N, C-alpha and C positions, 0 to 999 in steps of 0.2 A: 475622708468624710465626704466631701462634695462628691466625690465619684461614686459612692454609694447612694447618695440622694438622687444624682442624675441617672442611676440605673432603675431606681425606684420609680421615679416619675416616668421614664420609659415603658415600664413595666405596666403602671396604672393607665397610661395612653392606650398601649396596645390593647389591654383588657376592656377599655371603654370603646375601641373602635371595633373588636372582634366580639363582644357579647355584653351582657349585664349580668347583674346579682338579684338572684331571688331569696326572699329572707324566708326561714322556716321559725316557727315559734311553736310551743308545746300545744298539741292538738286540743286540748282542754281550753286553750287561751278564747274566751269569745264564745266557747261551744260547751262548757262544763256539764250542764244538765243534760244536754243531748247525748254527749259522748258518754256519761256515766249511764244513761239509761240503756244504750245500745249495748254496753259492755255487759249489762244485766238480764235485758229482753231478748237478744237475739241468741238463738240456740248456738251456734258455731263459735262466735264471741264468748258467750258466757262460760262454754266448753273450756276453752282456753285459758279466759282468763282466770277463772276459777281454780284450776290447776297449776299455772304458772306464774299468774299475778294477782293473788288472791287481794292483796291490799289495793290493786289499781295503780302502783307507784309509777308505772310507764304512763300513766294519764295525768301525773301532777303537773301543777301550772308554774312551779317554782324555779324549772329550768330557764338558762338563759336562751334567747335567739342565736341563730346563727344565719351566716349569708353563702350562697353558694354561685359562683361565677356559670352562667350558661349562655347560650344563644338566645335571643328573644323569641325565636319559634318553639323553643323547647320549655318555657316557662309555663306555658298552660299545660303542659304534660306531666310536669313533675308535680304530683298532688301531695305526697307526703315523705317523710324519711324516719328513720330509726339510727339513734347512735348508741354504740354498744358501751362507751365510755359514760355516757350520762344514764343509758336505759331508760330513755323517755322517746314517746312517740310524738312526732312533729307532723304540722300541716305547712300548708304553703299560705304564708299573711295574704298574697295577692289573689287567692282564688275564692269562689263562691260555690260552697258546695251542697249539692242535693242530700238528703239524708242517706240514699243509697250509695253515693260516693264517698260518704264520710266512712260507712260501714265498710266497705272495700279497703279504704286507707287504712283503717283500724285493722282488719284482719291481715292485710299484707304486711303492716309493720309489725303487728304483735307474732306473725310466723317469724320475723328475724330474730325477735325476742326469744322465742322460743328454741331457733336454732342456735344462738349464742348462749343463752343462759339456762336452757331446760334441757338440751339433749347432752348426752354423753359422746365422746369420740367415736365410739362403736355405733351408737345410733345414727351418726351423721354418714359414717361410712357405709353402713347399711343401706341408707336412703340413697346414696350415690350410686350403689351397685343395683338398686331398683330402678332408678331412672335410666341406668344404662342397657338395662334389658326392657324396659318400659319408657321408651323415650317421648318428650312431650315437644310438640312443634313451638313452644314459649321459651325452651332452650335457646333454640336457633335465634329468636328475637332478642332475649337477652343479650347474648353474645354480639349480634349486630349492631345494637343500642347503647349499650352501656360503654364506658370509657375502659382501656386498660387499666389494672389495679382493682377492679370491682370484684368483691367476692362471688362470684358466679354462683358457686354451690349455695350460699345464703338466698341469692335472689330466684335461683330455681325451686328452693324449698318455697319461698313466699309465695311465687305465682301458682306454686301446685296446691297450695292450701287456698288461695283466693279463688282460683278457677279449678277447684278439684274434681276430677274424674272419679268415678266408683271404685276404681282399682287404688287410686292415690289414698282414698279414706280408709280402705282397708289395709293398706300398708302402715298407714298411721295406726291402727288398732295392731296390727301386727308388731311393730316395732314399740308397742307400749307407750306410744305418744299420748293416745287417748284410749279408754277402756271400750272393751267390746259393747257394752251397753250403751256409751257415747257414740259408738261407730252407728249401732242400729239406728238410734234418733236421728242422728245427722243424715244417713242415708235415707230414711223415710221422707225427712223434710226436702233434701236436696232432688234424690230420685223417687218419686213417690210410684207406688205399683200400680199398673192399670185397674181400673175396675173391672171386677169379674162380672158386674150386671151388664157391662155394655157390648152390646152384638161384636162378634169377633169374625174375620174373615169377609169373604164376598157376600152380597144378599143372595138369598134363596131364591128370589124371583127378579128378575130383571126386567125393566121399563125402557120403553124407549128415550133416548135422550139426544139432546141436539150436540152436535160437534162443537166441544169446547177447547179444542186444541190451540185456539188463539187467545185464551184467558189466560189469567194468572193463578196461583194458587188461591186466591181469595175472590176468583170468581169474576175479577174485574178485567177489562181488555188489557193485553201485554203487548208491547211494541216488538217487533221480529227481533230487533238488534239490542234490546233492553236487556240487561244482565240480571240472573237470577239473584235476589238478595242472597239466597244460600250460599252461592258461588263467590261471593266477595268475603275478602279476608275481615275477621274481626279486628276491632281497634281495641288496644290494650293502654291505659294510662302508664306511664312511669314512673315508678317511686322510688 
């Protein structure tokens, strides 16, 4: 027994030195009204909730919190979690969320719920085959960021739902994860068609213009060695 206590003491000391623990609480804890409103008013969220969690059980506040050990620099990036054993969506207790961040966490973690509880083995395999022929750069991010033992396929699906491309939404409908009608509504919201009444193509009459090669896209002067924001890699929170 003394030997076991000594080993546990060394383990706790190592955890204290190498990292810290962040606490996850049910996402509705202290945010219940906002979470429930988003689950009903946001089109993508309400589509998935109404089909895969109509009673909003993943948002219940009765579940126990849990801790996860990570480096201090990682705490601010881990905004949410989903546990298949409790089927509850969690948020980081120590984070202050904007409404947009809370929506993203809900969408990402709800996608995990759909993957584990709403999709058949065949649907999951068909999604893997789809991503194999239509890879996303987020897949590389998942594999370079998440620790070994992570269900990479589930993370791939969750990030694909959160940052859905047109083809991803089409595939959700093809696999009958959403209906064709739901697909059309989501596509119109995320990728609205260009207005037909706006001028298309180059102007018919050209006027003399000053040289604007030294200006940025917004018309403001741009330093020669300044990187264009379009060339910078996007930042993604880790869930």
